[in-house]
N, C-alpha and C positions, 0 to 999 in steps of 0.2 A: 444377227449381230447388228447393233445400232451404233453409229458413230456420231456423237454429238460434238459439234465444233462451234462454240460460241464465238470464237475468233478465227476468221477465215485464214489468218496468216499462220495458224497453228494446225498441225496435222497429227495431233496426238489423239489416240482413242481414249475417251474419258468414261465411257460406260459400255459395258458388254452385256447384251441380253442373249439368252440361249434357251433352247428347248430341245433336249436330246434324248433319244431312246436307243437302246441297243442290247446286244447279247455280249456278255463278257467272255473272253477267251477261255477262262478257267471254269466257265459254267454260270448259268443264271442270267436273269434279266435285270437291267438297270435303267432308270430314267432320271434325268437332271433337268431342272427348270429354274430359272432365276435371273437375277441381274447383279452385276458387280460394278461398283464405281471405282475407277482407277485415277481419278482426277489428281489427288495428292497421295493418299495412301489407300490401300485396298480395303474395301468394305462392301457389304451387300448381303443379299439373302439368296439361299439356294434350297430348293426342295428336292429331296433325294428319296426315291422309292426303289426298293430292291425286291426281287423274288428269287428265292433259292440261290442267292449269290454266295460265292465263296467268301467267308468272313474275313480272311486275311487281306482282302482287297480294300477293306474299309476299317480295319482294326485301329487305325490312327484316330478315329472318332471316339474311341473308348478312353476315359481319363486315367489310364494306368498302363504301364509298360507290360505288355503281354507277349509271350511267344505263342503264336497260334499255329497249330498243325493242320487242322481239318475242321469241317463243319460248314453249315450254311445259315444264312440270315434272311429273313423277310422283314422289311422295314418301311416305315413311312415317316420321314424325318425332315425337319426344317433346320437348316444350318445358317447361323448368323455370323458373318465375318465383320469384325470390328478392328479398328487400327491399333488399339492399345490392349484391350482385354483378350484373353484366350478365346478360341473358337467356341461358340455356344451352340449346343445341339439340343433340339426338343423333338419329342415324338415317341413312337412305340416301335418295338422290334420283337420278333420271336426268334429263338435260337433252336437249331436242329443239329444234334450230334457234334457239338463243338468240343475240340480237344485243345487245351491251352495250359500254360504254365506261368506261374509267377516267378520273378527272379529269385534265385537262391533257395527255392524249395525243392526237396529231393524228388518229388513225383509230379506227374501231370494230373490235371483234372480232365476227365474224358467223358464222352457221351453226355455233354451238358445240354439240357432241354429246358425251355421255359420262356417266359416273357420278361422283358426289361423296359423301363421307361427312362428316356433321356430327359434330363431337367437342367439345361444350361451347362454347367461345368461338371455335372455328376450324373449318375444313373441310379435308379431305384430298382431293386430286385425283390420279387415276391414269389416264394416257393419255387426257386430254381433247383432243379434236380441234377445231380452230378455224381461222379465217382472220383475220389482222390486216391489214386492208385487203385487198391482193391477195397476202399472204404466208401460205401454208398452214403450220400448225405443230401439233405434238403436245406437250402439257404435262403435268407431274406435280409434286407437292409439296404445300405447305400454305399456307393464308392464315389468320392468327390476329389477333384484335383487339389482343392485347397484344404478340405477337412480330412481327407484320407479315407481309410476303411472304417466302416461301422456295420459289420455283418454278423449275423447269428446263424448258427447251423445246428442241425439235429442229426445224429446217427442213431437210427432206431435199433439196428442190430448188425454186428460184424464179428466174425470169429477172431479170437485172439491171435491166431497164426497169421491171418490176413492183415491185421493191424500191424503186427511186428514186421511183416514183410514189406508193407507200404512204407513204414518209417525206417526201413533198412536197419533193423535191430535184430541181432542174432542172440537168442537166449541160450545160456549154457545148459539149461534143462528144458525138457518138453513142457509146453504150456498149451492147454486147451480150454475152451469155454467161449461164451458169447458175451460181447460187451455192448453197451450203449453209451452215448456221449452227448453232452451239450457243449457247443463250440462258440467262440467269438473270434472274429478277425478284426483287429483294431489297429489304428495308428497310421503313420505316414505312408504315403503311396509307395515310396521306394523301399521302405523297411518295416512292413507290418509285423504285428505280433499275433500269434495264434494261441488263444487260451482255451483250455478244455477241462471238463469234469467228467470222469468216466466211472462206470460201475458195471458190475456183472449182472446179466439178465437172469442167469440161473447158476447153479453150482459150477465152479471152475476147478481145473486140476492143474497143479504145478508139480512136475516130476511125478511122484507116486501119490501125492497127497490131494485130498479133496478139500475144497474151501467153500463155505456157505456164501461168503460175500467178498468181493474185491472192489475197492474204490480208490480214487485218488484224483489229484489235479495235476495238470501239466501246462507248461508255457513254452512254445516254440518261437524263438527269435530268429528272424531271417537274416539279421545283420551278422550273426556269429558264424554259421547257424548252430543253435544249440537247443536241446530240450531239457528243461528243468522240471523235476517231479517233486511234489510235496503232498502232505496229508495222505500218504499211502496207508491203506488199512486192508489187511487180509485176515479174515476170520476163518479159522480152521474148523472143519467138521468134527475133528477129534477133540476140540477144545483149545482155547488159547488164541492168540492173534499175533500178526506181524504188523509193525508200523515202520514208517521210514520216509526218506527223501533222497534226492540225488540228482544227477545230471548226466546227459549223454551229449558229447560234442560230435556233430555229424561231419562226415567226410568220407574219403575213400575207405578208410578203416576207422569206424567210430571209436571214440574213447569214452569209457564208462567210469562213473564214480557214484556208488550207491551205498547208503548207510541204512541198515535195517536193525530193528529191535524186536526180539521174540519174547513174549510174556506168557507164562502159564500154559506152555505146551505140555501135552500129556506124553511123558517120556515112555511109558509102558506101551501106549498105543503106537507111538512112532516106531518103537523097537519091533513090534509085530508087523507093521507095514513094510519095513525094510528087511524082514526075514531074519532078524536077530532073535534068538531064543530068549524068552523072558522067564528066568527062574522064579518060581512062585515065592521062594524065600528071599528074593532080592527085588525089591520094588524100586523103580527109578523115580517115580513121582513126577512132580511138576518141574519143567525146565524153563529157564530164561537165559537169553544170550544176546550178544550183539554181533553183527556181521558187517564187514566192509568188503564190497565187491568193486574192484578197480582194474584199470588197464585197458589195452586195446581189445576191441570186441572179439578178435581172433585168438586172444590169449589172456583171458580174464583170470585174476587172482582173487581168492577169497580168504579173508582173515576172520576167524571166529574167536570170540572171547566168552 
């Protein structure tokens, strides 16, 4: 520590120099080196290096409010303290097994692995691997204090049951199949929006029916929080399709409102699937209908027309 005193009548510390190394109580090594000017307002440069450090101890350097539960970080960072601007951080870091959660999202991101680059008020992410609940994904993009989120992600494959469980959605009928998705996390740091486009990897099954293709788009707003669905398209292996849209308001007991339109469904094939005898002299033919599914997830009501 250096005490610069241009005026001998003053006894104020105007500059602090330090070079510290040690082991953190929660695990890992840390070293700090730099100088801080306290003459009028605090400013200076600090070099921070960590090895297998518990990330919660330095999570304040990340430009977003995160709840961090576990994981380690290796880093080589330069921190610039300025009187007026936010803290600026530059350098590289690698993440190991990080578990974290964004405000107002229903699930945690777990076992996050990969490299990030600090660039002033933001961070750059490239091929960061994580699990959102039971949904595995790979993400890249940026998070910035001023510009917010600009991340893209890819889900190569996840079972429909795991996706529904992660989103805390209880389906009134059994659903099986494998889905893939392209994702975007955009918007303000405190209230980001998750956009996604999903499609089936192979045939899916809803209740007793097989479907050749399932696709749709969704938007999860963390402010509400709510999931809105649009451009839903489900193509039946028996012929015909379902289209629709709707929303699910998340909470202790989610609320559902979905509108579906069925076109050109094979009534005779459906009758056979559900065990109804199809008299050869009575042909059902093609069916079309509309359905509204609404109510609490624990007590859904379906209205058919």
